C-alpha positions in Angstrom: 48.1 100.0 91.4 50.5 101.9 93.6 51.9 105.2 92.3 55.6 105.6 91.4 56.2 107.6 94.6 54.5 105.0 96.7 56.7 102.2 95.2 59.8 104.3 95.7 58.8 104.9 99.4 58.2 101.2 100.0 61.3 100.1 98.2 63.2 102.3 100.7 61.3 100.7 103.6 62.2 97.2 102.3 65.8 98.2 102.0 66.0 99.8 105.4 64.2 96.8 107.0 66.7 94.4 105.4 69.6 96.5 106.6 68.2 96.6 110.1 67.9 92.8 110.1 71.4 92.3 108.7 70.1 91.1 105.4 72.0 92.2 102.3 69.5 91.9 99.5 72.1 92.5 96.7 74.4 89.8 98.1 71.5 87.4 98.5 70.6 88.0 94.8 74.2 87.6 93.7 74.4 84.3 95.6 71.1 83.0 94.0 69.1 83.1 97.3 66.8 85.8 96.0 65.8 86.9 92.5 65.2 90.4 91.3 61.5 89.4 90.9 61.5 88.3 94.6 62.7 91.8 95.6 60.1 93.4 93.4 57.4 91.2 94.9 58.6 92.2 98.4 58.3 95.9 97.5 54.8 95.3 96.1 53.8 93.3 99.2 55.1 96.2 101.3 52.8 98.7 99.4 49.8 96.7 100.8 51.0 97.2 104.4 48.6 98.9 106.7 51.4 100.3 109.0 54.0 102.0 106.7 54.2 105.1 109.0 54.7 102.9 112.1 57.3 100.9 110.2 59.2 104.1 109.2 59.1 105.2 112.8 60.3 101.8 114.0 63.1 101.8 111.5 64.1 105.3 112.6 64.4 104.1 116.2 66.0 100.7 115.6 69.6 100.2 114.5 69.6 96.4 114.6 66.9 93.7 115.1 66.7 90.0 115.0 63.3 89.9 113.3 60.9 92.2 111.5 57.8 93.4 113.4 54.9 91.0 113.4 52.9 93.2 111.0 55.7 93.2 108.3 54.3 91.6 105.2 57.9 90.4 104.3 58.7 88.9 107.7 59.0 85.3 106.3 61.3 86.5 103.5 63.6 88.4 105.9 63.6 85.4 108.3 64.7 83.1 105.5 67.5 85.4 104.4 68.7 86.4 107.9 72.4 85.6 108.7 
C-alpha cells in the first residue's frame, strides 16, 4: 500500500498532468464524466508508475500537450476527457 506522502505526490502529478492536457478534473466530475472514485483510481494507478521522476521532469518542462506520455498509466483516461 502506498504511503500517505506517496499518494499526495501522485495526486499532484495526476492534477498537473490533467492541467497540462487541458483537462479540468473538477469540471469533469461536476458534469458527470468522471466520479470521485475514478479520480482516486487514477491516483492509485499513478502510484504504480515506474517513471514518476521522469513524469515530474516532463511536467516541469511542458506547459501544454495534446496527450500524456506513452508510459502514463492514465493516458486512456486523459484522452477520454481531453477537450
